[in-house]
ZAFI-473264 format. One record per atom (N, C-alpha, C, CB): x, y, z. Coordinates in steps of 0.02 Angstrom, whole numbers, padded with zeros to 5 digits, always signed. Atoms other than C-alpha are relative to their C-alpha. Glycine has a CB too. Layout:
# residues N
XYZ/...
END
This chain:
# residues 310
-00006+00080+00032/+00757+01031+00780/-00051+00007-00060/-00027-00072+00062/+00042+00011+00053/+00655+01000+00611/+00032-00051-00019/-00012+00050-00049/-00055+00055+00047/+00679+00832+00529/-00079-00010-00046/+00051-00099+00053/+00047+00008+00046/+00566+00810+00378/+00011-00076-00044/+00005+00066-00046/-00018+00075+00039/+00524+00611+00308/-00056+00018-00072/-00031-00094+00061/+00050+00010+00021/+00432+00568+00168/+00025-00058-00058/-00034+00066-00018/-00003+00069+00042/+00372+00416+00075/-00052-00033-00051/+00005-00049+00048/+00053-00011+00066/+00300+00372-00087/-00051-00070-00008/+00051+00009-00084/+00064+00047-00022/+00127+00258-00085/+00013-00049-00061/-00089+00040+00002/-00005+00054+00033/+00104+00104-00193/-00051-00033-00039/+00019-00035+00037/+00049+00052+00080/+00007-00010-00338/+00037-00053-00002/-00001+00035-00098/-00029+00073+00023/+00049-00183-00338/-00064-00041-00070/+00003-00060+00094/+00026+00015+00042/+00029-00228-00505/-00020-00099-00006/+00043+00037-00047/+00019+00092-00007/+00039-00435-00506/+00001-00047+00055/+00045-00040-00038/-00017+00029-00030/+00060-00565-00390/-00063+00018+00082/+00078+00013-00009/+00051-00013-00042/-00098-00497-00270/-00019-00089+00039/-00067+00040-00054/+00017+00103-00029/-00104-00657-00117/+00072-00021-00002/-00059-00071-00072/-00051+00057+00033/+00040-00748-00202/+00046+00032+00057/+00030+00002-00098/-00061-00057-00001/+00184-00588-00145/-00023-00036+00095/-00017+00120-00040/+00006+00028-00026/+00118-00639+00025/+00052-00083+00013/-00053+00012-00014/-00055+00075+00011/+00189-00832-00003/+00067+00000-00029/-00031-00053-00048/-00047+00004+00046/+00326-00787-00098/+00024-00001-00067/+00012-00026+00009/+00050+00009+00084/+00263-00760-00279/+00050+00063-00010/-00118+00015-00011/+00010-00081+00058/+00355-00616-00411/-00030+00046-00006/-00015+00001-00054/+00075-00061+00017/+00273-00466-00386/+00030+00049-00024/-00052+00036+00067/-00008-00076+00028/+00258-00298-00500/-00022+00080+00061/-00064-00002-00077/+00036-00026-00023/+00228-00170-00406/+00033+00101-00008/-00010-00045+00068/-00027-00092+00031/+00246+00034-00434/-00034+00033+00054/-00037+00040-00093/+00002-00069-00037/+00267+00179-00328/-00047+00045-00024/+00063+00036-00003/+00032-00041+00044/+00153+00310-00357/+00022+00092+00030/-00092-00027+00004/-00019-00083-00035/+00166+00519-00359/-00033+00006+00059/-00026+00070-00044/+00026-00030-00049/+00066+00521-00201/+00017-00035+00064/-00068+00007-00011/-00053+00035-00047/+00140+00493-00057/-00025+00030+00074/+00090+00023-00021/-00003-00048-00069/+00160+00542+00135/+00041+00038+00035/-00008-00025+00043/-00062-00031-00021/+00274+00660+00233/-00035+00021+00054/+00040+00055-00044/+00008-00016-00077/+00321+00688+00415/+00055+00041+00019/+00000-00064+00048/-00019-00069-00027/+00367+00833+00496/+00014+00001+00057/-00044+00047-00004/+00000+00002-00050/+00449+00841+00656/+00020+00061+00047/+00025-00045+00003/-00018-00054-00041/+00478+01011+00769/+00025+00022+00042/-00019+00015+00012/-00001+00002-00067/+00525+01062+00935/-00029+00029+00039/+00040+00007+00017/+00048-00028-00059/+00395+01111+01077/+00031+00024+00068/-00051-00056+00020/-00004-00005-00081/+00398+01170+01242/-00043-00068+00028/-00040+00083+00031/-00001+00035-00059/+00360+01041+01394/-00010-00091-00061/-00080+00036+00071/-00019+00074-00017/+00373+00852+01404/-00034-00049-00049/-00025-00020+00077/+00039+00035+00039/+00249+00784+01262/-00013+00005-00060/-00042-00001+00019/+00030-00003+00083/+00209+00737+01079/-00054+00019+00002/-00006-00061-00044/+00089-00048+00016/+00071+00827+01018/+00023-00011-00072/-00021+00112+00032/+00011+00031+00048/+00025+00731+00830/-00024+00025-00038/-00021-00038+00006/+00054-00024+00058/-00090+00811+00707/+00036-00047-00079/+00005+00112-00011/+00008+00027+00070/-00138+00711+00552/-00025+00035-00043/-00032-00051-00005/+00034-00043+00050/-00188+00796+00406/-00009-00025-00056/+00028+00054-00014/+00048+00006+00074/-00305+00771+00250/+00015+00015-00085/-00055+00050+00011/-00016-00041+00075/-00253+00798+00050/-00017+00060+00015/-00042-00022-00070/-00017-00119-00001/-00322+00979+00109/-00037-00001+00038/-00024+00075-00070/-00039-00027-00040/-00241+01007+00236/-00058-00002+00056/+00036+00068-00026/+00061+00020-00044/-00412+00970+00358/+00047-00075+00069/-00083-00043-00075/-00022+00042-00059/-00350+00874+00545/-00043-00065+00005/-00007+00042+00070/+00054+00054+00003/-00418+00707+00535/-00003-00025+00056/+00007-00052-00047/-00003+00048-00067/-00332+00648+00698/+00054+00023+00040/+00015-00081-00015/-00046-00057-00045/-00234+00740+00831/-00010-00060+00071/-00047+00108+00012/-00023+00031-00074/-00172+00665+01012/+00049+00029+00025/+00021-00069+00003/-00030-00020-00018/-00045+00710+01136/+00034-00069+00020/-00021+00048+00032/-00059+00079-00017/+00085+00531+01181/+00043+00050+00032/+00050-00059-00082/-00060-00007-00048/+00164+00541+01336/+00039-00052-00003/-00015+00007+00066/-00089+00024+00012/+00356+00512+01301/-00017-00067+00045/+00083+00068+00043/-00014+00041-00056/+00349+00388+01449/-00046-00048-00038/-00017+00027+00082/+00019+00039+00055/+00215+00273+01347/+00029-00038-00061/-00031+00029-00020/-00028+00052+00036/+00315+00227+01225/+00073-00010+00002/-00017+00006-00062/-00097+00016-00022/+00506+00230+01308/-00031-00094+00047/+00055+00104+00098/+00026+00048-00038/+00416+00106+01441/-00080-00066-00066/-00038+00063+00081/+00061+00043+00038/+00271+00014+01305/-00050-00035+00037/+00027-00053-00040/+00056-00011+00004/+00138+00033+01381/-00043-00038-00034/-00002+00048-00014/+00028+00039+00068/+00043-00119+01315/-00066+00018-00028/-00007-00076+00011/+00054-00011+00020/-00068-00075+01195/-00076-00045-00026/+00025+00028-00035/+00052+00032-00011/-00268-00124+01159/-00001-00018-00092/-00067+00047+00047/+00006+00031+00054/-00287-00218+00992/-00059-00009-00022/+00027-00048+00003/+00081+00027+00046/-00471-00257+00978/-00032+00068+00013/-00061-00082+00040/+00044-00023+00052/-00581-00186+00876/-00055+00065+00048/-00047-00079-00037/+00043-00056-00025/-00701-00103+01011/+00007+00036+00032/-00039-00007+00021/+00016-00052-00037/-00659+00044+01038/-00035+00083-00056/+00079+00010+00044/+00052-00032+00022/-00713+00211+00961/+00056+00028-00086/-00035+00068+00072/-00042+00002+00043/-00589+00261+00793/+00049+00042+00052/-00022+00026-00074/-00038-00044-00006/-00515+00408+00839/+00080-00047+00066/-00059+00075+00029/-00050+00049-00043/-00441+00266+01002/+00009-00032-00037/-00013-00037+00058/-00049+00052+00046/-00391+00145+00878/+00038+00011-00021/-00010-00027-00044/-00099-00031+00063/-00270+00247+00769/+00008+00052+00071/-00011+00077-00131/-00052-00023-00046/-00218+00327+00933/+00028-00057+00044/-00027+00056+00044/-00028+00077-00033/-00178+00133+01011/+00031-00059-00084/-00098-00051+00054/-00028-00022+00043/-00107+00125+00812/+00038+00000+00003/-00006+00033-00016/-00087-00054+00010/+00035+00243+00813/+00021-00019+00082/-00011+00126-00018/-00013+00049-00056/+00044+00175+00986/+00047-00055-00015/-00062-00032+00022/-00027+00059-00019/+00093+00022+00948/+00060+00008-00030/-00036-00061-00017/-00063+00000+00005/+00201+00072+00824/+00063+00044+00018/-00002-00008-00045/-00065-00015-00021/+00310+00183+00893/+00007-00023+00065/+00015+00068-00005/-00027+00031-00046/+00325+00073+01031/+00074-00072-00032/-00075-00028+00040/-00006+00029+00074/+00372-00048+00908/+00092+00014-00011/-00062+00054-00069/-00052-00033+00006/+00518+00091+00844/+00054-00006+00034/-00012+00046+00003/-00053-00010-00053/+00572+00103+01003/+00021-00078+00020/-00033+00047+00069/-00044+00053-00044/+00616-00079+01052/+00047-00028-00047/-00044-00062+00035/-00056-00015+00093/+00723-00089+00856/+00035+00034+00022/-00029+00044-00081/-00066-00079-00005/+00815+00092+00927/-00025+00005+00095/-00036+00118-00076/-00022-00016-00053/+00831+00119+01111/-00002+00039+00013/+00035-00007+00014/-00031-00066-00004/+00915+00261+01086/-00081+00070-00034/+00091-00010-00067/+00024-00037+00008/+00749+00331+01016/-00055+00056+00032/-00003-00023-00029/+00005-00061-00047/+00691+00491+01074/+00029-00009+00050/-00060+00021+00021/-00034-00034-00044/+00798+00471+01165/+00052+00082+00061/+00009-00027-00021/+00010-00052-00011/+00834+00629+01268/-00015+00055-00010/+00014+00003+00009/+00050-00051+00076/+00688+00699+01168/-00070+00026+00048/-00042-00074-00096/+00031-00002-00042/+00579+00810+01260/-00069+00007-00036/+00023+00043+00044/+00072-00020+00030/+00415+00913+01199/+00003-00018-00088/-00016+00097+00016/+00004+00044+00082/+00390+00848+00986/-00064+00040-00037/-00025-00106+00009/+00047-00026+00030/+00274+00938+00864/-00013-00060-00063/+00018+00077-00018/+00041+00031+00037/+00214+00805+00765/-00032-00002-00076/-00033+00007+00030/+00048-00016+00092/+00138+00838+00560/+00017-00063-00031/+00038+00079-00068/-00004+00015+00089/+00092+00733+00417/-00048+00010-00003/+00016-00065-00041/+00059-00025+00040/+00002+00755+00288/+00018-00023-00085/-00007+00095+00012/+00037+00055+00092/-00052+00646+00142/-00017+00040-00047/-00084-00052+00001/-00022-00002+00059/-00055+00677+00002/-00051-00032-00077/+00065-00036+00015/+00041+00032+00032/-00203+00586-00072/-00074-00027+00047/+00043-00053-00028/+00058+00043-00042/-00356+00531-00010/-00001-00061+00038/-00042-00016-00038/+00006+00052-00043/-00367+00437+00141/-00025-00063-00007/-00025+00018+00039/+00072+00053+00020/-00503+00312+00062/+00032-00034-00051/-00081+00039-00033/-00024+00022+00058/-00390+00260-00083/+00052-00061+00028/+00033+00063-00044/-00032+00056-00019/-00310+00138-00020/+00086-00018-00045/-00063-00059-00014/-00063-00002+00009/-00129+00194-00081/+00075-00014+00041/-00004+00045-00016/-00006+00032-00060/-00085+00124+00068/+00084+00081+00081/+00045-00115-00046/-00020-00044-00030/-00062+00275+00204/+00046-00009+00071/-00053+00031+00003/-00034+00061-00058/-00007+00134+00350/+00051+00010-00035/-00026-00089+00010/-00050+00014+00063/+00142+00077+00225/+00032+00054+00010/-00028-00007-00078/-00055-00049+00013/+00232+00259+00200/-00039+00039+00091/-00006+00060-00104/+00004-00064-00051/+00163+00334+00386/+00058-00060+00037/-00097+00033+00049/-00050+00057+00006/+00274+00171+00428/+00058+00001-00008/-00009-00034-00039/-00057-00007+00048/+00423+00202+00313/+00043+00067+00059/-00032+00031-00101/-00038-00050-00006/+00444+00373+00363/+00011-00009+00095/-00041+00076-00038/-00007+00004-00063/+00419+00345+00589/+00064-00068-00008/-00081-00014+00042/-00054+00032-00028/+00569+00206+00542/+00059+00034-00050/-00010-00087-00001/-00030-00046+00013/+00662+00322+00441/+00028+00083+00066/-00046+00009-00056/-00031-00040-00051/+00658+00444+00593/+00003-00031+00068/-00035+00063+00004/-00023+00054-00056/+00693+00292+00737/+00057-00033-00018/-00050-00054+00015/-00089+00040+00000/+00839+00256+00623/-00013-00084+00017/+00067+00041+00084/-00010+00072+00006/+00771+00077+00618/-00041-00023-00088/-00044-00040+00081/+00042+00043+00082/+00726-00075+00450/-00076-00011+00029/+00042-00104-00030/+00112-00013+00021/+00544-00023+00377/+00007-00086+00011/-00047+00041-00129/+00069+00070-00006/+00493-00207+00348/+00023-00038+00075/+00006-00080-00088/-00001+00041-00030/+00558-00260+00523/-00073+00023+00081/+00087-00009+00008/+00058-00042-00027/+00456-00098+00599/-00108-00022-00027/+00031+00088-00039/+00055+00026+00056/+00320-00167+00478/-00033-00027+00038/+00017-00048-00059/+00017+00056-00024/+00311-00338+00543/-00003+00007+00072/+00042-00049-00023/+00005-00010-00088/+00332-00281+00729/-00078+00015+00022/+00052+00075+00030/+00052-00056-00006/+00172-00172+00724/-00047-00046-00019/+00006+00071-00046/+00085+00031+00046/+00049-00266+00570/+00048-00039-00008/-00056+00036-00078/-00009+00084+00037/+00073-00395+00453/+00034+00029-00067/-00093-00056-00020/+00003-00043+00053/+00084-00401+00282/+00080-00012-00051/-00013+00082+00037/-00074+00060+00027/+00218-00469+00117/+00038+00075+00000/-00002-00062-00108/-00058-00038-00007/+00312-00287+00132/+00005+00039-00043/+00052-00028+00003/+00001-00040+00074/+00287-00224-00044/+00020+00059+00005/-00065+00009-00034/-00018-00045-00027/+00233-00082+00016/+00049+00040+00044/-00026-00001+00008/-00075-00032-00005/+00390-00041+00100/+00031+00022-00056/+00047-00045+00024/-00064-00039+00053/+00504-00041-00042/-00029+00015-00030/+00058-00027-00037/+00027-00080+00012/+00404+00074-00124/+00022+00075+00030/-00066-00001+00020/-00047-00036-00038/+00411+00167-00016/+00055+00055+00005/+00020-00031+00012/-00092+00006+00001/+00590+00145-00018/+00008+00033-00077/+00042-00105+00005/-00030-00005+00043/+00611+00182-00190/-00056+00039-00074/+00033-00072-00001/+00024-00047+00038/+00566+00304-00334/+00005-00048-00080/+00049+00077+00010/-00014+00116+00058/+00571+00128-00479/-00052-00026+00002/+00056-00087+00042/+00040+00065-00023/+00460+00006-00504/+00053-00045+00019/-00049-00036-00059/-00046+00055-00024/+00517-00145-00431/-00007-00077-00003/+00006+00011+00062/+00010+00075-00071/+00517-00337-00405/+00002-00034+00027/-00011-00027+00021/-00004-00009-00054/+00480-00368-00276/-00025-00096+00021/-00047+00074+00021/+00028+00066-00021/+00481-00587-00168/+00017+00009+00069/+00030-00070-00036/-00016+00027-00059/+00495-00650+00009/+00060-00047-00031/-00065-00037+00041/-00040+00050+00028/+00638-00776-00017/+00015-00012+00093/+00074+00026-00069/-00015+00010-00070/+00637-00855+00173/-00022+00060+00061/+00076-00009-00001/+00027-00074-00021/+00537-00686+00241/+00052+00050+00009/-00038-00001+00068/-00036-00057+00002/+00649-00605+00191/-00001+00048-00073/+00067-00023+00018/+00041-00056+00084/+00604-00448+00063/+00081-00001-00050/-00034+00137+00033/-00044-00027+00038/+00704-00449-00101/-00014+00027-00051/+00038-00031-00013/+00026-00064+00042/+00684-00291-00192/+00042-00001-00068/+00013+00077+00045/-00040+00017+00062/+00746-00280-00389/-00014+00074+00006/-00022-00057-00070/+00040-00039+00044/+00726-00101-00469/+00015+00008-00057/-00009+00051+00017/-00004+00041+00074/+00684-00136-00642/-00022+00069-00030/-00061-00081-00019/+00025-00046+00038/+00613-00003-00768/-00071-00067-00055/+00084+00049-00049/+00071+00001+00044/+00422-00032-00832/-00003+00085-00033/-00083-00020+00062/+00032-00091+00061/+00415+00100-00965/-00047-00048-00047/+00092+00063-00076/+00015+00045+00042/+00291-00004-01089/-00019+00057-00049/-00052-00057+00022/+00015-00070+00010/+00263+00119-01213/-00098+00008-00045/+00080+00033-00060/+00089+00047+00005/+00059+00039-01212/-00022+00065+00076/-00001-00142+00035/+00047-00022-00077/+00049+00158-01038/-00025+00064-00027/+00051+00016+00085/+00076-00063+00031/-00064+00306-01146/-00068-00036+00022/-00010+00012-00110/+00052+00029-00015/-00183+00169-01131/-00008-00057+00077/-00009-00030-00064/-00010+00028-00029/-00165+00129-00955/-00022+00026+00050/+00043-00016-00006/+00026-00021-00026/-00269+00173-00823/-00037-00018+00074/-00018+00011-00040/+00050+00015-00081/-00328+00190-00618/-00059-00017+00000/-00011+00056+00046/+00086-00030-00021/-00513+00186-00567/+00021-00034+00069/-00093-00039-00053/+00004+00032-00105/-00525+00195-00359/-00092-00044-00033/-00017+00120+00109/+00063+00038-00020/-00687+00085-00329/-00047+00033+00038/+00015-00056+00035/+00064-00007-00065/-00766+00192-00208/+00014-00035+00070/-00078-00040-00027/+00012+00043-00057/-00734+00075-00081/+00065-00056+00014/-00073-00041-00016/-00048-00008-00022/-00600+00055+00030/+00023-00057+00025/-00003+00044+00033/+00017+00082-00020/-00546-00137+00040/+00036+00005+00086/+00054-00075-00068/-00060+00010-00036/-00472-00202+00187/+00037-00056+00018/-00008+00021+00045/-00082+00062+00041/-00300-00297+00147/-00028-00076+00066/+00146+00055+00036/+00009+00045-00059/-00325-00388+00325/-00068-00044+00007/+00006+00045+00061/+00044+00056-00004/-00500-00466+00306/+00030-00031-00079/-00093+00025+00009/-00009+00022+00026/-00440-00496+00138/+00050-00063-00008/-00005+00036-00018/-00053+00040-00028/-00286-00589+00175/-00026-00060+00023/+00037+00032+00053/+00030+00025-00060/-00394-00695+00312/-00044-00042-00035/-00033+00051+00050/+00046+00043+00045/-00506-00757+00152/+00053-00039-00033/-00050+00043-00057/+00003+00006+00066/-00387-00779+00040/+00051-00073+00047/+00031+00074-00069/-00033+00071-00025/-00274-00919+00185/-00052-00052+00037/+00063+00016+00057/+00043+00072+00003/-00451-01028+00201/-00004-00017-00051/-00064-00007+00020/-00012+00026+00044/-00426-01068+00044/+00037-00077-00035/+00017+00041-00006/-00048+00036-00013/-00376-01228-00002/-00001-00009-00081/-00008-00062+00056/-00001-00014+00056/-00277-01229-00180/+00074-00026+00001/-00024+00070-00020/-00044+00037+00044/-00119-01292-00258/+00075+00064+00002/-00048-00015-00090/-00060-00050-00015/+00038-01150-00185/+00054+00013-00040/+00031-00016+00053/-00078-00004+00050/+00183-01203-00290/-00049+00004-00077/+00073-00098+00007/+00006-00048+00080/+00079-01183-00460/-00052+00077+00000/-00048-00064-00069/+00024-00078+00014/-00003-01042-00407/+00047+00068-00013/-00040+00019+00060/-00056-00007-00007/+00176-00966-00359/+00047-00002-00106/+00014-00066+00065/-00050-00013+00060/+00258-01006-00531/-00039+00016-00054/+00046-00060-00019/+00037-00008+00052/+00118-00981-00627/-00004+00103+00013/-00082-00060+00007/+00021-00059+00012/+00107-00771-00566/+00069+00015+00008/-00057+00033+00042/-00076+00002+00004/+00301-00799-00566/+00027+00026-00078/+00025-00083+00016/-00024+00016+00073/+00294-00833-00768/-00013+00080-00024/-00052-00070-00049/+00050-00036+00017/+00154-00683-00777/+00066+00044+00022/-00081-00001+00031/-00022-00074-00006/+00241-00549-00703/+00087+00005-00022/-00016+00029+00090/-00042+00006+00020/+00418-00586-00789/-00031+00002-00058/+00036-00040+00021/+00007-00012+00083/+00307-00579-00983/-00003+00070+00003/-00070-00035-00043/+00023-00077-00005/+00227-00422-00909/+00062+00062-00014/-00030+00010+00081/-00045-00065+00008/+00374-00347-00872/+00043+00025-00079/+00060-00015+00057/-00019+00014+00086/+00464-00394-01048/-00048+00031-00047/-00002-00085-00023/+00046-00006+00016/+00294-00355-01120/+00018+00089-00040/-00048-00021+00062/+00049-00077+00042/+00254-00212-01281/-00021+00005-00039/+00015+00052-00019/+00052+00001+00032/+00117-00240-01341/-00051+00006+00047/-00003-00051-00039/+00045-00004-00070/-00049-00199-01276/-00025-00045+00013/-00049+00042+00008/+00052+00087+00027/-00142-00361-01345/+00041-00066+00065/+00035-00042-00132/-00050+00042-00050/+00017-00458-01248/-00030+00017+00063/+00085+00021-00001/-00008-00020-00096/-00001-00362-01094/-00084-00016-00012/+00035+00112+00043/+00081+00014-00017/-00217-00373-01091/+00021-00102-00019/-00080+00061-00081/-00008+00083-00016/-00185-00560-01114/+00037-00038+00047/+00024-00030-00049/-00021+00026-00074/-00077-00573-00978/-00053+00030+00053/+00083+00030+00022/+00036-00014-00027/-00178-00482-00884/-00063-00041+00047/-00007+00029-00038/+00035+00040-00023/-00317-00566-00904/+00015-00074+00026/-00036+00003-00039/-00034+00049-00064/-00234-00725-00859/-00003-00004+00053/+00048-00003+00011/-00010-00020-00084/-00200-00654-00697/-00067-00018+00037/+00017+00091+00015/+00093+00003-00051/-00370-00613-00649/-00022-00072-00006/-00083+00056-00045/+00028+00092+00009/-00423-00790-00705/+00028-00050+00019/-00004-00028-00061/-00035+00037-00046/-00307-00870-00622/-00002-00012+00083/+00051+00020-00013/+00035-00005-00069/-00327-00790-00450/-00054+00015+00004/+00020+00038+00040/+00066-00015+00001/-00508-00787-00484/+00023-00090+00036/-00055+00030-00086/-00005+00076+00020/-00480-00987-00510/-00004+00001+00086/+00081-00040-00053/-00002+00013-00062/-00423-01012-00347/+00002+00040+00058/+00038-00029+00003/+00018-00056-00058/-00476-00862-00235/-00092-00046+00009/+00002+00117-00042/+00064+00018+00011/-00672-00939-00294/-00028+00052-00001/-00029-00042+00038/+00046-00073-00006/-00711-00782-00326/-00021+00039-00066/+00043+00058+00041/-00003-00043+00096/-00775-00668-00501/+00073+00025+00022/-00077+00093-00031/-00030-00050-00015/-00669-00567-00552/-00041+00065-00022/+00065-00007-00026/+00054-00073-00025/-00703-00368-00542/-00030+00024-00061/+00044+00076+00036/+00004-00036+00075/-00734-00359-00739/-00072-00045-00004/+00076-00018-00073/+00047+00023-00003/-00851-00516-00727/-00075+00034+00043/+00027-00053+00017/+00046-00031-00066/-00938-00429-00563/-00026+00066-00014/+00043+00009+00071/+00032-00090-00020/-00972-00240-00615/+00026+00006-00075/+00048+00069+00080/-00016-00024+00071/-00900-00214-00791/-00005-00055-00049/+00071+00030-00005/-00019+00081+00060/-00932-00385-00911/+00014+00065-00057/-00095-00084-00031/-00030-00034+00075/-00952-00251-01059/+00048+00046-00022/-00040+00027-00028/-00073-00007+00018/-00789-00182-01048/+00008+00010-00050/+00039-00044+00009/-00041+00058+00053/-00707-00190-01198/+00077-00008-00017/-00025+00011-00069/-00076+00029-00065/-00536-00182-01103/+00010-00051+00024/+00007+00025+00065/-00009+00060-00048/-00449-00288-00992/+00007+00048+00061/+00071-00057-00015/-00020-00039-00066/-00460-00250-00813/+00048-00046+00063/-00079+00024+00035/-00026+00035-00051/-00374-00308-00671/+00008+00040+00107/+00078-00015-00043/-00007-00017-00060/-00368-00301-00487/+00055+00004+00042/-00031-00028+00022/-00067-00032-00014/-00233-00213-00396/-00031-00007+00099/+00017+00105-00053/+00002-00006-00056/-00199-00271-00201/-00062-00056-00015/-00004+00074+00035/+00020+00040-00009/-00333-00336-00098/-00074-00026-00044/+00006+00010+00056/+00061+00022+00038/-00500-00407-00210/-00058+00044+00015/-00018-00072+00017/+00047-00022-00030/-00665-00281-00190/+00011+00073+00000/-00007-00030+00060/-00016-00080+00008/-00598-00119-00171/+00063+00015-00016/-00012+00040+00061/-00061-00093-00020/-00480+00036-00151/+00001-00012-00107/+00148-00018+00080/+00003-00005+00073/-00407+00023-00379/+00012-00040-00030/+00027+00036-00026/-00019+00081+00038/-00406-00095-00512/+00030+00043-00073/-00095-00073-00020/-00015-00028+00062/-00329-00066-00699/+00015-00015-00058/+00028+00025+00004/+00026+00019+00064/-00392-00040-00861/+00022+00001-00056/-00038+00021-00012/-00059-00062+00041/-00310-00020-01016/-00080+00020-00053/+00104-00049-00067/+00043-00029+00045/-00409+00053-01149/-00009+00114-00036/-00068-00033+00047/-00009-00077+00077/-00423+00241-01276/-00019+00067+00069/-00106-00003-00105/+00013-00048-00004/-00479+00403-01208/-00095-00034+00008/+00038+00050-00061/+00090+00015-00018/-00665+00360-01210/-00028-00036+00067/-00032-00052-00059/-00033+00025-00053/-00597+00237-01047/-00039+00043+00059/+00084+00011-00007/+00003-00043-00082/-00630+00384-00927/-00071+00030-00017/+00073+00077+00022/+00082-00012-00013/-00815+00420-00977/-00014-00047-00028/-00042+00063-00024/+00050+00068-00018/-00870+00230-00972/+00014+00008+00067/+00018-00087-00033/-00004-00007-00089/-00793+00242-00780/-00052+00040+00016/+00070+00037+00036/+00056-00040-00001/-00892+00397-00785/-00025+00002+00026/-00030+00006-00023/+00070-00001-00012/-01051+00358-00816/-00048-00074+00019/-00025+00033-00064/-00011+00024-00023/-01025+00216-00722/-00025-00001+00081/+00043+00004-00023/-00019-00017-00070/-01009+00319-00571/+00062-00009+00027/-00037-00030+00040/-00045+00001-00004/-00850+00298-00548/+00062+00027-00014/-00008-00026-00005/-00011-00077+00049/-00802+00482-00581/+00103-00003+00038/-00082+00109+00046/-00064+00002-00004/-00588+00433-00487/+00029-00033-00050/+00018-00022+00052/-00064+00011+00050/-00493+00411-00657/+00050+00027-00014/-00008-00002-00046/-00062-00009-00009/-00327+00413-00634/+00078-00022-00073/-00001-00043+00068/-00066+00032+00049/-00196+00408-00788/+00073-00023+00015/+00018+00047-00047/-00077+00033-00050/-00037+00307-00771/+00031+00054-00009/+00053-00073-00028/-00046-00041-00018/+00068+00459-00811/-00012+00033+00052/+00013+00036-00042/-00006-00073-00064/-00020+00556-00666/+00017-00046+00036/-00070+00056+00034/+00027+00046-00052/-00028+00405-00546/+00075-00007+00021/-00048-00073-00024/-00052+00031+00008/+00137+00329-00576/+00077+00022-00005/-00016-00025-00044/-00053-00051-00012/+00321+00400-00537/+00035-00044-00052/+00036+00017+00082/
END
């Protein structure tokens, strides 16, 4: 028995934080993602191996099927080793999948499960969401329910994992609404994604957002309008104005500096944070000199739009 699943990574172009509260957001699936391969082996257990983009094993464990079937409680405390924490997280996802489908792993014996990332783990492109979506396909359960039963979040990353086109995403009464759209601006050769050399903890970012006091309805309304305008935008100058407006809107509500103010005040183009502020990738508009600019600043991972986005 052999099974193969694959899910796309993600980048959230508009609506960071506000997407949690129902704002309309533009999200793009990436050419990077994660696969999950399953094959039968002798024995009664699941042998799990997770590989990096360089085909090195970064996590390996053996799971007893009884742990998953009988839902042995999984510790969620942070007072564990990295390996134990990863194992607990994996068990939590598999337990949740079993709860959603009691036929998952029924009459199953030994399995070898291998996951393969084709991007560095610290890039923040969705190593967790792609894993959850792959396990949901394997278990034949709803990936959004699996996300919310084992983690948290808006679910836009799950939608990206399932689509090969740009999407508009929002939550309506906690139900995900996904619309496949065409985002193919004529200026896409002027768009670059830059890794900030630091992985941002999304849960910490969300917690900080929740602590702020601001007019949520006004924020959602403004983000909705910017998202719609960006989707239709055909001019780079207008696009720059829109992402500058989005940055200022979130900065004011989060009471934080924009990434351009903090790190790149002399950059001639526009810069936008993507996802939780303070890490992972940013979007910059510019020219071929853009790559040199960020490289000189110490940011060596600068990926043109065409190499990042499906």
